[in-house]
N, C-alpha and C positions, 0 to 999 in steps of 0.2 A: 819362400816367404810371399811372394807377390800372390800364389794362389790362397793361402790362410788370410792374406788380406782382403782380396777379392770377396772370398766367401763370408768374412766376417762384415765387410760392408753388403753384401747380398742380404745377409740376416737382419743387418741393420735397418736398410731400407725397408724388408719386410715389417719390421717390428713396428716402423713409423707409419705403415700404410695401414697395419692393423690397428693401432693407437686410432689414428685419424678415422678410420671407418667406425669404430667402436663411439669415438665423440661425437661423430654426425649420427648415429643410429639414436645414442640417448637423447640430440638434440632434436630428432624428429619424434622419437617417443613423446617427450613432454611438451612437444607443440601440439600433435594430436590428442593429447589427454587433456590440455587445457580447453582443445576445441570441443571435444565430447563432454566435458565436463560443462562449459557454459551451455551445451545444447541440453543438456538434464536440467542446468535450473532453468532455462526458458521455456519446456516444455511439460514441466511438473509443477505442480501447486502445491506442493508437499517439499520437507526439508530434507531433498534427496542429495546423497554424497557419493561421489565417483570417483575413486581413489586411482593412484597410479597400477596399484594390483588389479583393480578392474579393466584396467588399459590393458596390462600384460593378459590379461585373462579372455579380454575380448578380441585380442590380435591373434591369439592362438587358435582360437575357436575359428575366427574368418580363416586362417590359412587352413585349419582340416577342413571346413566346407568347401573351400575352393578344389583343393584337392580330391575330394568326394563329387565336386562336380556339384554340390547343393546350392540354392539360393543363397546371399549371404541375408543376415537378418537385418533389421530396423537400425539405421547409426546406433540408437542407444535407446533400448526398452523404457519405456515410458514408465514412470510410477503412478499407480492408480490410489488416488486417496481412500484411505480403508474408512469404510462407512460405519466403523465403528465407533470411529471419533466424530461422527456428525451426529446432531440432534435434529427434531423435526420440529415446526410451530405450523400449527393452522389458526388463520386468522378468520371470523367470517365476517358477513356489512355489516358496519356500524358497531363493531366492539368496543365495547369500552376499554381507554386506557387503562383502568383498574383492573380491568382480565387479563390484556395483553400483559402488563406488568406481572401478574402473577403466572403466567404461564410461562414468562421469560426464566422467572424464578425457580418454578418446579423443573425447569430443563436445564437450569445451572449457567444460563447463557449472564443473568444479571444478580448481583448478591444484593441488591438492598431497590424494593421497590419505589420507594420514595425518592429515592436519587433519581432513578429511571424517569418518573413522573415529574421532576421540576428538570430534568435535561429536557425532556418531551414541552414542557411549559415555555422554557426560555427560549428554545428554537422556533418555537411557532406550529408545533407540530402537531397538535391533539387532535384537528379532524383531518389527519394526511395519511392513516393508515390505510395501506391497500389491501384488501380481501386476498387470501388464496395460501397455497403451502408453502412453506421456506423451509431450506435445510441449512443449517450452519456446522461451524464445526466449535467444538464443546471450548476453545478458546479463545471464540471470537471476540476483539473488542465490543463494548456496549456501543461506540458509536457509530462502527460499522455495522452491527445488527439494525441500529434505530435507520440509519441512513438507507439501509436495504428494505426494513418494512416499510417506509414511507415514502419509497422509491424517489431519494433525494439525495443529492450532492454534496458535500462537505467542503469548502471552499475557503482558504483564508486572503485577505487583503492587507497590504501593508498603506499604511495611512499616517498623513502627517497635518497639524490643523497650527497656523500662522496665528501668534499673538494677534487677538481683536477679530478673528473671524465671527461670523454671526450664525443663525442657523442653516438662512437661505444660502451663505457661501458653503457651510459645512455639507450640506443636501445636495449641492451642486457636486462636488467634489465625491460624495459618497453615491451618487446617480451613474458617474462618469466609471468609475471602477466595478460597479455591477454590485455594489452591497445593499441595495435600496430598490425599490422599482419604481417611486414616484417622487420627484423632489421638492412637490406641494403638498404632500400628505407628511411629507416628513416634518416641512414647516411648518405646517398645521400643529400636527400634534407636540412639537416646543413649545409653541406659543399656548396650546392648552397646557402643559405643562410648566408653564412660565420660565424657560431654559433657555429664551432666545439667544441671550447672550452670556451663557452660561459655560461654553465650551472653551477647556483647556488645552491650551498649546501645548504642542509635542507630538511624540510618533506613536502610532499602535497599531496593532497586528488587529483586524477585523476578523472576525468567522463568520459563515453563513451555512446551514438556513439561522434565521435569528430573529426575535422581535424586534422591533424598532426600538421599542423602549429600553430594551437590555442594550442596544447598542448607543443610543441617548446616555444611558447612565454609564457606560466606562468613558465617554468623552466629556460628560460633564462632572466624574467622578463624585455622581451623586447615587441615593438609593430613590426612586420614585414612584409613586403612586398613579396610579391610571386612573386618570379622573371623570 
């Protein structure tokens, strides 16, 4: 009886060892898969997917390569963007915004030329387009496209106006966060528009690039005409 008991204990220990090894192997596989998946996401510009099945296939190919003495492949093959999904835009020196808008519409990068021109105007970018040849994905956002064509950077700033603050105080705050370039020019424009003391208290999100008058309109809740 002791012999049978010892044999049963032996197989029980072997079984537990096998289960432990199996669990550890699964954990290692999951950790390695997540590491490789993150690598794919960080080295590709497209929506690449790397599943657990892909990981198993990769491990299998690595094992075969090791047995054959072949060099291992790069950790993860980088997915190259499909050029068929890209469109090319050419901008000439001093090309009118109307012409640029029409080119973007023809390539399917915008849906409405007027909306595009309004955005260009509100951001003060009419004379900021840089000549050259550009390649865009067909599903590029209009804002990203505009920022690239004008070599600009879109930024947002959290901003607050306290009750009673005038143009000089607001201008100083805007300058400190980088939303405007000149406190004096801001103050002067507010005086020309007659809104030195028309600023509304509250919290705002200011975006740039932007015409200064558009910032003033937002902070005064008014529609203004440049004099």
